C-alpha positions as CSV (number, residue, x, y, z in Angstrom):
1,M,25.2,-4.9,1.5
2,R,24.9,-7.2,-1.5
3,K,24.0,-10.1,0.7
4,L,21.1,-8.2,2.3
5,I,19.9,-7.2,-1.2
6,L,19.9,-10.9,-2.2
7,F,18.0,-11.7,1.0
8,F,15.2,-9.2,0.1
9,L,15.0,-10.5,-3.4
10,V,14.6,-14.0,-2.1
11,V,11.8,-12.9,0.2
12,A,10.1,-11.1,-2.7
13,A,10.3,-14.2,-4.8
14,F,8.7,-16.4,-2.2
15,G,6.7,-13.9,-0.2
16,S,3.7,-11.7,-1.0
17,F,3.3,-7.9,-1.3
18,A,0.8,-6.1,0.8
19,Q,-2.1,-8.7,1.1
20,E,-3.7,-6.9,4.0
21,S,-7.0,-8.7,4.7
22,T,-10.0,-6.4,5.2
23,P,-13.7,-6.8,4.3
24,Y,-13.5,-3.2,2.9
25,S,-11.2,-4.4,0.1
26,R,-14.4,-5.6,-1.7
27,Y,-15.0,-2.1,-3.1
28,G,-13.4,-0.5,-6.1
29,L,-9.9,-1.7,-6.9
30,G,-9.5,-3.1,-3.4
31,Y,-7.6,-1.8,-0.4
32,L,-5.4,1.1,-1.6
33,V,-1.9,0.7,-0.3
34,D,-0.2,3.7,1.3
35,N,3.2,3.8,-0.4
36,N,5.0,5.9,2.3
37,H,8.3,4.3,3.1
38,M,9.1,3.4,6.7
39,Q,10.8,6.7,7.8
40,S,7.9,8.8,6.5
41,A,5.2,6.3,7.8
42,Q,6.6,6.6,11.3
43,M,5.9,10.3,11.2
44,G,2.3,10.1,10.1
45,G,3.1,9.9,6.4
46,L,4.7,13.2,5.3
47,G,4.8,12.3,1.7
48,A,4.5,15.6,-0.2
49,A,7.3,17.5,1.5
50,F,9.4,14.7,3.0
51,Q,12.9,14.1,1.7
52,S,15.8,12.0,3.0
53,A,19.3,11.4,1.9
54,E,18.9,7.8,3.0
55,S,15.7,6.5,1.4
56,P,13.4,7.3,-1.5
57,N,9.9,8.9,-1.2
58,Y,7.6,7.5,-3.9
59,I,4.8,9.9,-3.0
60,N,6.8,12.9,-4.2
61,P,9.5,11.8,-6.8
62,A,11.1,15.2,-6.5
63,S,12.6,14.0,-3.2
64,Y,14.8,11.5,-5.1
65,A,17.3,14.2,-6.0
66,T,18.2,14.5,-2.3
67,M,19.9,11.1,-2.3
68,Q,23.6,11.2,-3.2
69,L,24.4,7.5,-2.4
70,T,23.3,4.3,-4.1
71,T,20.4,3.2,-2.0
72,F,18.6,-0.2,-1.7
73,D,15.4,0.2,0.3
74,G,13.0,-2.5,1.5
75,G,10.1,-2.6,3.9
76,I,8.3,-5.5,5.7
77,S,5.5,-5.5,8.2
78,G,3.5,-7.8,10.5
79,N,-0.2,-7.0,10.8
80,F,-2.2,-8.1,13.8
81,E,-5.9,-7.3,13.5
82,K,-9.1,-7.7,15.5
83,I,-12.4,-7.6,13.5
84,K,-15.7,-7.2,15.1
85,T,-19.3,-6.5,14.3
86,A,-22.2,-5.9,16.6
87,N,-22.5,-9.6,17.2
88,T,-19.2,-11.3,16.3
89,K,-15.4,-11.0,16.8
90,S,-12.4,-12.6,15.1
91,K,-8.6,-12.2,14.8
92,Q,-6.2,-12.5,11.9
93,N,-2.5,-12.0,11.4
94,S,-0.4,-11.5,8.2
95,F,3.1,-10.8,7.1
96,T,3.7,-8.6,4.1
97,L,6.6,-7.3,2.0
98,N,5.8,-3.6,1.5
99,Y,8.2,-2.4,-1.2
100,L,11.6,-2.8,-2.8
101,S,13.5,-0.1,-4.5
102,I,17.0,0.8,-5.7
103,F,18.2,4.3,-6.6
104,F,21.6,5.9,-7.5
105,P,22.8,9.4,-8.4
106,V,23.8,9.9,-12.0
107,N,25.4,13.2,-11.1
108,K,24.9,15.9,-8.5
109,Y,21.7,17.1,-10.2
110,W,20.0,13.9,-11.2
111,T,19.0,10.7,-9.3
112,T,17.3,7.7,-10.9
113,G,16.0,4.3,-9.9
114,A,13.3,1.7,-9.9
115,S,10.7,0.4,-7.4
116,L,8.3,-2.5,-7.1
117,L,5.3,-1.5,-5.0
118,P,1.8,-2.8,-4.3
119,F,-0.9,-0.5,-5.7
120,S,-4.0,-2.2,-4.2
121,S,-5.2,-5.6,-3.1
122,K,-8.3,-7.6,-2.5
123,D,-8.5,-10.1,0.4
124,Y,-12.0,-10.6,1.9
125,L,-14.7,-13.1,2.7
126,V,-18.1,-11.6,3.5
127,T,-21.4,-13.5,4.1
128,Q,-24.9,-12.1,4.0
129,S,-28.3,-13.6,4.6
130,Q,-31.8,-12.6,3.4
131,S,-35.0,-14.1,4.8
132,F,-37.8,-14.7,2.3
133,D,-40.3,-16.3,4.8
134,T,-40.2,-17.9,8.2
135,S,-38.3,-21.0,7.1
136,N,-36.3,-20.0,4.0
137,V,-33.1,-18.0,4.0
138,M,-30.9,-17.1,1.0
139,K,-27.2,-17.0,1.9
140,F,-24.6,-15.1,-0.1
141,E,-20.9,-15.4,0.2
142,Y,-18.5,-12.8,-1.4
143,E,-14.8,-13.5,-1.7
144,G,-12.0,-11.5,-3.3
145,S,-8.3,-12.0,-3.8
146,G,-5.4,-10.7,-5.8
147,T,-3.0,-7.8,-5.9
148,I,-2.1,-5.0,-8.4
149,Y,1.6,-4.3,-8.5
150,N,3.4,-1.1,-9.7
151,L,6.8,-1.5,-11.3
152,S,8.0,2.1,-11.4
153,W,10.9,4.0,-12.9
154,G,11.6,7.2,-11.0
155,N,13.7,10.3,-11.6
156,G,14.5,13.4,-9.4
157,F,16.3,16.5,-10.5
158,K,17.6,19.5,-8.5
159,Y,19.0,22.9,-9.0
160,K,19.8,25.1,-6.0
161,G,16.6,25.0,-3.9
162,F,14.3,23.6,-6.6
163,Q,13.6,19.9,-7.1
164,V,11.3,18.2,-9.6
165,G,10.7,14.5,-10.3
166,F,8.4,12.0,-12.0
167,N,7.5,8.3,-11.8
168,M,6.5,6.2,-14.8
169,G,4.9,3.0,-13.7
170,Y,3.4,-0.2,-15.1
171,L,0.5,-1.7,-13.3
172,F,-0.1,-5.4,-13.5
173,G,-1.9,-8.1,-11.7
174,K,-5.3,-9.7,-11.3
175,L,-8.3,-9.1,-9.0
176,N,-10.7,-12.0,-8.4
177,N,-14.2,-11.7,-7.2
178,N,-16.4,-14.7,-6.5
179,T,-20.0,-14.9,-5.3
180,F,-22.0,-18.0,-4.1
181,G,-25.7,-17.9,-3.5
182,Y,-27.8,-20.8,-2.1
183,P,-30.9,-21.4,0.0
184,T,-30.7,-22.5,3.6
185,D,-33.0,-23.1,6.6
186,N,-33.0,-20.9,9.7
187,A,-30.2,-23.0,11.2
188,G,-27.9,-22.3,8.2
189,N,-28.1,-25.8,6.7
190,F,-28.2,-25.9,2.9
191,D,-30.8,-27.9,1.0
192,Q,-29.0,-30.7,-1.0
193,N,-31.9,-30.8,-3.5
194,S,-31.5,-27.1,-4.3
195,Y,-29.0,-25.3,-6.6
196,T,-26.2,-22.9,-5.9
197,S,-25.3,-20.0,-8.1
198,W,-21.7,-19.1,-8.7
199,S,-20.7,-15.9,-10.4
200,F,-17.4,-14.1,-10.8
201,T,-16.0,-10.9,-12.1
202,N,-12.3,-10.8,-12.6
203,A,-10.0,-8.1,-13.9
204,K,-6.6,-8.6,-15.5
205,I,-4.9,-5.3,-15.0
206,S,-2.3,-4.0,-17.5
207,S,-1.8,-0.3,-17.7
208,F,0.7,2.6,-17.4
209,V,0.5,5.2,-14.7
210,W,2.5,8.2,-13.6
211,N,2.9,10.8,-11.0
212,A,5.1,13.9,-10.7
213,G,6.1,16.3,-8.0
214,F,7.8,19.5,-7.0
215,Q,9.7,20.6,-3.9
216,Y,11.3,23.9,-2.9
217,V,13.8,24.1,0.0
218,L,14.0,27.4,1.7
219,D,17.1,28.1,3.9
220,I,16.7,30.3,7.0
221,K,19.5,31.4,9.2
222,S,19.0,32.0,12.9
223,K,19.2,35.6,13.9
224,K,20.7,34.7,17.3
225,D,23.3,32.2,16.0
226,T,24.3,32.6,12.3
227,N,25.9,29.1,12.4
228,K,22.4,27.6,12.8
229,L,20.6,26.9,9.6
230,F,16.9,25.9,9.4
231,N,15.3,24.5,6.3
232,V,11.7,24.5,5.2
233,V,10.5,22.3,2.4
234,F,7.3,23.0,0.5
235,G,6.0,20.1,-1.6
236,V,3.3,19.3,-4.0
237,S,2.7,16.1,-6.1
238,G,0.0,14.2,-7.9
239,S,-1.3,13.0,-11.2
240,A,-4.0,13.6,-13.7
241,P,-6.9,11.1,-14.2
242,I,-5.7,7.8,-15.6
243,K,-7.7,5.6,-17.9
244,F,-6.6,1.9,-18.1
245,G,-5.5,0.8,-21.5
246,K,-7.0,-1.7,-23.9
247,N,-4.7,-4.5,-22.4
248,T,-6.8,-4.5,-19.2
249,Q,-9.5,-7.2,-19.7
250,L,-12.5,-8.5,-17.8
251,E,-13.9,-12.0,-17.3
252,E,-17.5,-12.4,-16.2
253,A,-19.6,-15.6,-15.9
254,L,-22.6,-17.1,-14.1
255,Y,-23.1,-20.8,-13.4
256,T,-25.3,-23.0,-11.3
257,F,-24.6,-26.4,-9.7
258,S,-26.3,-28.8,-7.3
259,S,-26.0,-27.7,-3.7
260,K,-25.2,-31.4,-2.7
261,Y,-21.6,-30.7,-3.8
262,L,-21.3,-28.2,-0.9
263,S,-21.2,-31.1,1.5
264,T,-17.5,-31.7,0.5
265,R,-16.6,-28.2,1.6
266,T,-15.4,-27.5,5.1
267,S,-15.7,-24.1,7.0
268,T,-12.0,-23.4,6.4
269,I,-12.1,-23.6,2.6
270,G,-12.8,-20.4,0.7
271,L,-14.8,-20.0,-2.5
272,N,-11.8,-19.9,-4.8
273,D,-10.1,-22.9,-3.2
274,F,-13.3,-24.9,-3.4
275,I,-13.8,-24.1,-7.0
276,T,-10.2,-24.7,-7.9
277,D,-9.7,-27.9,-5.9
278,Y,-13.1,-29.6,-6.2
279,I,-15.4,-28.2,-8.9
280,K,-13.0,-27.8,-11.8
281,P,-11.0,-31.0,-11.5
282,Q,-14.1,-33.2,-11.5
283,S,-14.3,-35.7,-14.4
284,E,-18.0,-34.7,-14.9
285,Y,-17.0,-31.0,-14.9
286,N,-19.4,-30.2,-17.8
287,K,-22.2,-31.9,-16.0
288,I,-21.6,-30.3,-12.6
289,L,-21.9,-26.8,-13.9
290,D,-24.8,-25.3,-15.9
291,T,-23.6,-22.3,-17.8
292,L,-26.0,-19.3,-17.7
293,S,-23.6,-16.7,-19.2
294,E,-19.9,-16.3,-20.0
295,K,-18.0,-13.2,-21.2
296,F,-14.3,-13.4,-21.6
297,N,-11.6,-11.0,-22.9
298,Q,-13.7,-7.9,-22.6
299,S,-12.0,-4.5,-22.7
300,A,-12.3,-2.8,-19.4
301,N,-13.2,0.8,-19.1
302,I,-11.6,1.7,-15.7
303,K,-10.8,5.2,-14.8
304,I,-8.8,6.3,-11.7
305,P,-9.4,9.9,-10.6
306,A,-6.6,12.5,-10.2
307,T,-4.5,12.8,-7.1
308,L,-3.2,15.8,-5.1
309,N,-0.7,15.8,-2.3
310,V,0.5,19.0,-0.5
311,G,2.7,19.4,2.5
312,I,5.3,21.4,4.4
313,M,8.2,20.1,6.5
314,A,10.8,22.0,8.6
315,F,14.1,20.6,9.7
316,R,17.5,21.5,11.1
317,G,20.2,19.2,9.8
318,I,19.8,15.7,11.3
319,K,18.7,17.2,14.7
320,W,15.0,17.3,14.1
321,K,12.3,17.5,11.5
322,A,8.5,18.0,11.6
323,G,5.8,18.5,9.1
324,V,2.2,18.2,8.0
325,D,0.7,16.5,4.9
326,F,-2.6,16.5,3.1
327,R,-3.9,14.3,0.3
328,F,-7.1,14.4,-1.7
329,Q,-8.5,12.2,-4.4
330,P,-12.1,12.6,-5.9
331,W,-13.1,8.9,-6.0
332,S,-16.6,9.9,-6.8
333,K,-15.4,10.2,-10.4
334,Y,-14.0,6.6,-10.4
335,K,-15.3,4.4,-13.2
336,G,-15.2,0.8,-12.1
337,Y,-15.6,-2.7,-13.6
338,E,-18.2,-4.2,-11.2
339,S,-21.9,-3.3,-11.1
340,G,-23.7,-2.1,-8.1
341,A,-22.2,-0.8,-4.8
342,A,-18.8,-2.3,-5.3
343,S,-17.9,0.4,-7.8
344,K,-19.7,3.4,-6.1
345,L,-17.0,5.3,-4.2
346,S,-16.8,8.7,-2.5
347,N,-14.2,11.4,-2.4
348,S,-11.3,10.5,0.0
349,W,-8.8,12.6,1.9
350,R,-6.0,12.1,4.4
351,V,-4.2,14.4,6.8
352,G,-1.0,13.4,8.7
353,F,1.5,15.1,10.9
354,G,4.6,14.1,12.8
355,G,8.3,14.5,13.2
356,E,11.6,13.0,14.4
357,F,14.2,14.1,17.0
358,L,17.9,13.2,17.5
359,P,18.9,13.8,21.1
360,N,22.6,14.6,20.4
361,D,23.8,15.3,16.8
362,K,27.3,16.0,18.1
363,N,28.2,12.9,20.1
364,F,27.4,9.4,18.8
365,K,29.2,7.5,21.6
366,K,26.1,6.7,23.6
367,F,23.7,4.3,21.9
368,F,20.4,5.8,22.9
369,S,21.5,9.4,22.2
370,K,22.3,8.6,18.5
371,L,18.9,7.0,17.8
372,K,16.3,9.0,15.9
373,Y,12.9,9.0,17.7
374,R,9.8,9.4,15.6
375,A,6.1,9.9,16.2
376,G,3.1,10.8,14.1
377,F,-0.7,10.7,13.6
378,S,-2.9,10.3,10.5
379,Y,-6.6,10.4,9.8
380,T,-8.2,9.2,6.6
381,R,-11.6,9.4,5.2
382,T,-11.5,6.5,2.8
383,N,-13.3,6.2,-0.5
384,I,-15.9,3.9,0.9
385,A,-19.3,4.9,2.2
386,I,-21.9,2.2,3.2
387,N,-25.4,2.9,4.4
388,N,-24.6,6.6,4.3
389,T,-21.7,6.1,6.7
390,H,-18.2,7.0,5.7
391,I,-15.5,4.4,6.6
392,N,-12.8,6.3,8.4
393,E,-9.3,5.2,9.5
394,F,-6.9,6.7,12.0
395,G,-3.5,5.6,13.1
396,M,-0.8,6.6,15.6
397,N,2.8,5.8,14.8
398,F,6.0,5.5,16.8
399,G,9.5,4.5,15.6
400,I,13.2,4.7,15.9
401,G,16.0,5.0,13.4
402,I,19.2,3.0,14.1
403,P,22.5,4.2,12.5
404,I,25.4,2.2,11.2
405,V,28.8,3.4,10.1
406,I,29.7,2.9,6.5
407,T,33.0,3.4,4.8
408,T,32.8,4.9,1.3
409,T,34.9,6.5,-1.3
410,S,34.2,10.1,-2.3
411,P,34.2,11.1,-6.0
412,E,37.7,12.6,-5.3
413,G,38.9,9.1,-4.2
414,L,39.1,9.9,-0.5
415,I,38.0,7.3,2.1
416,Q,35.0,8.5,4.2
417,K,33.2,7.2,7.2
418,L,29.5,8.1,7.4
419,Y,26.6,7.6,9.8
420,V,23.6,6.2,7.9
421,Y,20.3,5.4,9.5
422,A,19.9,2.1,7.8
423,F,17.4,0.4,10.1
424,N,14.0,1.9,10.9
425,L,11.7,0.1,13.4
426,G,8.2,1.2,14.0
427,I,4.8,0.4,15.4
428,E,1.4,1.6,14.3
429,G,-1.9,1.2,16.2
430,G,-5.3,2.3,14.9
431,S,-8.7,1.4,13.7
432,R,-10.8,1.4,10.5
433,G,-14.6,1.4,10.2
434,T,-17.4,1.2,12.8
435,T,-19.8,-1.4,14.2
436,Q,-22.8,0.9,13.7
437,K,-25.4,0.2,10.9
438,N,-24.3,-3.5,10.7
439,L,-20.8,-2.5,9.6
440,V,-17.4,-3.9,10.5
441,Q,-14.7,-2.3,12.7
442,E,-11.1,-3.3,12.5
443,T,-8.5,-2.5,15.1
444,F,-4.9,-3.2,14.2
445,V,-1.3,-3.2,15.3
446,K,1.4,-3.1,12.7
447,L,5.1,-3.8,13.3
448,K,7.1,-2.2,10.6
449,I,10.8,-2.8,9.6
450,G,12.6,-0.8,7.0
451,I,16.1,-1.3,5.8
452,S,18.0,1.3,3.7
453,L,21.4,0.2,2.5
454,N,23.5,3.0,1.3
455,D,26.9,3.0,-0.5
456,R,28.7,4.9,-3.2
457,W,28.8,2.8,-6.4
458,F,30.1,3.6,-9.8
459,V,33.1,5.7,-8.5
460,R,36.0,6.1,-10.8
461,R,39.1,5.8,-8.7
462,K,41.7,8.6,-8.9
463,Y,44.2,6.9,-6.6
464,Y,45.3,3.2,-6.6
């Protein structure tokens, strides 16, 4: 177990969290990452009412109290996307590390732990042209990059059928937004005797956030068979509006430089790379750029609206579980840091449903009968509306849980063998956006791998 934990930490050190490239990450704080862990994600994202003894559920921290073993949880995914407009098509692939967390029970009533999760990310390059007359065209390029991370401390408590929990998180990271504007002819060639404008608006994020949740587990005995016990979980979670603190700062500037320097840039070089690798290192840096305005170390006044998650899930032991989940966030109340459309958002909501099934919970001798089979569906109205058109996203999920046998020691000092569903493999297919009204449609396939390593740590031996 410790070797696999070390592997994930090495991947985290050299990899990147949730840099999913999408042109819609231009708006607000970027593409908002869905923090459902792999088990829940394979069932459509049952965040509010989902609970598992094998992995944490950040969406509702009350679920942490269900875990009674020390759990290290990590998720990775491969994203394969096709992007198209009314006239063009392209492909892009990426590999992301989705989350890392470790939790352990303090006692039978309290479980605590920490997580490192992505909150949002920007990764886009969008071009736009405006014609002024029959021969002159102004071309604009917009590029964004960066990720906001959430380092979270979570706690879950339970008493009989009641569970409550909270997460206290620290958001940190930087979001970069660059814009180039320069005149071209109808063929797209720039005029070397003209000037290019370069502006940027960057945000250095540093703020505390929180969310809390409640779950109630109702036990129902079968009337026909009193040995059968069904459970129904009611869950609700969310947070109040959060205003970023004084440590969050903005950088804004506007420069111009001769368009002749664009001749050194190839089609594969983005704005940030071009600025970093060519413009700034020049010995005549002060002569290349003409400064029109600069504002640094400004206090940002960013406000994130409240969140609400509600859901219900039914299950019978490890045999099956199924549920439905609903989320709402009034992003029309969002207060952003960029001017114009980039900070004008609309209310968003998401609905998901799904479940899992274990063919035989009595006999684990046959490999395929001991796998957990999962499926789910989700539909999201995102917080983005362009040209009076809402950007919607839907996804269909399928997955399996693969068990392993672990040997652990009970608090009484007894050796136990347990089946733990440590490996969760899934696939999601879906789409985001539309090609109508000059917009962009993305279709994607995501391969998802989750690893939950469970063991009993911190046990005081009674027998030697």
